[in-house]
C-alpha positions in Angstrom: -28.8 51.2 -2.6 -28.0 51.6 -6.4 -24.3 52.1 -5.5 -24.3 48.9 -3.4 -25.9 47.0 -6.3 -23.3 48.4 -8.7 -20.5 47.3 -6.3 -21.9 43.8 -6.0 -22.2 43.6 -9.8 -18.5 44.6 -10.2 -17.4 42.0 -7.6 -19.5 39.3 -9.3 -18.1 40.2 -12.7 -14.5 40.0 -11.3 -15.1 36.6 -9.7 -16.8 35.4 -12.9 -13.8 36.6 -14.9 -11.3 34.9 -12.5 -13.2 31.6 -12.6 -13.8 31.6 -16.4 -10.6 33.0 -17.8 -8.0 32.6 -15.2 -9.1 29.1 -14.0 -9.4 30.2 -10.3 -11.6 27.6 -8.6 -10.9 28.5 -5.0 -10.6 31.6 -2.9 -8.3 32.1 0.0 -10.0 32.3 3.4 -9.8 35.5 5.4 -7.0 37.0 3.3 -6.5 40.7 3.4 -4.9 42.7 0.6 -1.9 43.2 2.9 -1.5 39.5 3.4 -2.0 38.8 -0.4 0.9 41.3 -1.1 3.1 39.6 1.5 2.6 36.2 -0.1 1.2 34.9 3.2 -2.1 33.3 4.1 -3.5 33.4 7.6 -4.9 30.1 8.9 -8.5 30.6 10.1 -8.0 28.1 12.9 -4.7 28.8 14.5 -3.7 32.2 13.0 -0.4 31.0 11.6 0.9 32.9 8.6 1.5 30.4 5.9 3.4 30.9 2.6 1.0 31.2 -0.3 3.1 28.8 -2.3 4.8 25.5 -1.5 8.5 25.1 -2.2 7.7 23.5 -5.5 5.6 26.5 -6.6 2.2 24.9 -6.2 -0.5 26.8 -4.2 -0.4 26.0 -0.4 -3.8 24.7 0.6 -3.2 23.5 4.2 -1.8 25.3 7.2 1.8 24.3 7.8 1.3 24.4 11.6 -2.1 22.7 12.3 -3.0 21.2 8.9 -6.4 23.0 8.6 -7.5 23.9 5.1 -6.6 27.6 4.3 -8.7 27.7 1.2 -12.4 28.2 0.9 -14.6 26.5 -1.7 -18.2 27.3 -2.7 -19.5 24.4 -0.5 -17.9 26.0 2.6 -20.5 28.8 2.3 -23.5 26.5 2.8 -25.0 25.1 6.1 -22.4 23.6 8.4 -24.6 20.9 9.8 -27.5 18.7 8.6 -30.9 20.0 9.6 -31.8 18.2 12.9 -35.3 17.5 11.4 -33.7 15.7 8.5 -31.2 14.0 10.7 -34.0 12.7 12.9 -35.3 10.7 9.9 -31.9 8.9 9.4 -31.4 5.3 10.5 -29.8 4.9 14.0 -26.5 3.6 12.4 -26.3 6.6 10.1 -26.9 9.0 13.1 -24.1 7.3 15.0 -21.7 7.6 12.0 -22.7 11.3 11.7 -21.0 11.9 15.1 -17.8 10.2 13.9 -18.0 12.2 10.7 -18.4 15.5 12.6 -15.5 14.7 15.0 -13.0 13.6 12.3 -13.8 15.8 9.4 -13.9 19.1 11.2 -10.2 18.7 12.2 -9.1 19.8 8.7 -12.0 21.8 7.1 -15.5 23.1 7.7 -18.2 20.5 7.9 -20.0 22.6 5.3 -17.6 21.4 2.7 -18.6 17.7 2.6 -22.2 18.4 3.6 -22.8 20.7 0.6 -20.8 18.7 -2.0 -22.4 16.4 -4.5 -20.2 13.4 -5.2 -21.0 9.9 -6.4 -20.1 6.9 -4.1 -17.0 6.3 -6.1 -15.9 9.9 -5.8 -16.7 10.0 -2.1 -14.5 6.9 -1.6 -11.6 8.7 -3.4 -12.2 11.9 -1.3 -12.3 10.0 2.1 -9.1 8.1 1.2 -7.4 11.3 0.4 -8.5 12.9 3.6 -7.5 9.8 5.6 -3.9 10.2 4.2 -3.6 13.8 5.4 -1.3 14.3 8.4 -3.2 14.8 11.6 -6.6 13.6 10.2 -6.5 10.7 12.7 -8.9 8.7 10.4 -8.3 5.0 10.6 -9.3 2.7 7.7 -12.4 1.3 9.5 -13.5 4.9 10.4 -12.9 5.9 6.7 -15.2 3.2 5.6 -17.9 4.3 8.0 -17.5 8.0 7.0 -17.8 7.0 3.4 -21.0 5.1 4.2 -22.4 8.1 5.9 -21.6 10.4 3.0 -23.1 8.0 0.5 -26.2 7.5 2.7 -26.6 11.3 3.2 -26.3 11.9 -0.6 -29.0 9.3 -1.3 -31.3 10.6 1.4 -30.8 14.4 1.4 -29.4 15.2 -2.1 -32.1 13.4 -4.1 -32.0 15.6 -7.2 -28.3 14.8 -7.5 -28.7 11.2 -6.6 -31.3 10.7 -9.3 -28.9 11.9 -12.0 -26.2 9.4 -11.0 -25.3 6.5 -13.3 -27.1 3.3 -12.5 -24.0 1.6 -11.1 -23.4 4.4 -8.7 -27.1 4.4 -7.6 -26.8 0.6 -6.9 -23.7 1.2 -4.7 -25.6 3.9 -2.7 -28.8 1.7 -2.4 -26.7 -1.1 -0.9 -25.2 1.3 1.6 -28.7 2.7 2.5 -30.1 -0.9 2.9 -27.2 -1.9 5.1 -27.4 1.1 7.4 -31.2 0.8 7.6 -30.9 -2.9 8.6 -32.5 -4.2 5.3 -29.4 -6.1 4.1 -26.3 -7.9 5.2 -22.9 -6.1 5.0 -21.0 -6.6 1.8 
């Protein structure tokens, strides 16, 4: 048991060093040391071996074959769905959008990523627009708006500690979305 704890401590120190001093903020998914040495990254969805770097030298983050994310972020390690008991408290419109969100967003990455990420309404808008522009996402502009509304609603309802720390302007945006989805306001 002591040996296991020592091993875990060494791993954590290595990760801390990589994040702090080397600026590493993401870890490659499912990469073995053999794959790392070959400069290839295996896609967790289709198994395609992708080059670790793009032709311009930047890190490759998406599978060249299916477009799925080949990197893992801390948020990917959290729950991959919203607790059904919490979801049951959501407005009917928000529940309907949750299904759209699940179907569209899981095409390119785990659902855990957005579900466990704290972003302001403005940052969620940037994120959804970026995802919409990815090849193969299939997200249309009207769907992007609805997905954004769901993510903002979810943040306000489920991520209350984060929500309370938002600047007033961001809170007001979120409150308008919540009111609209709950039928307490007209659409903007």
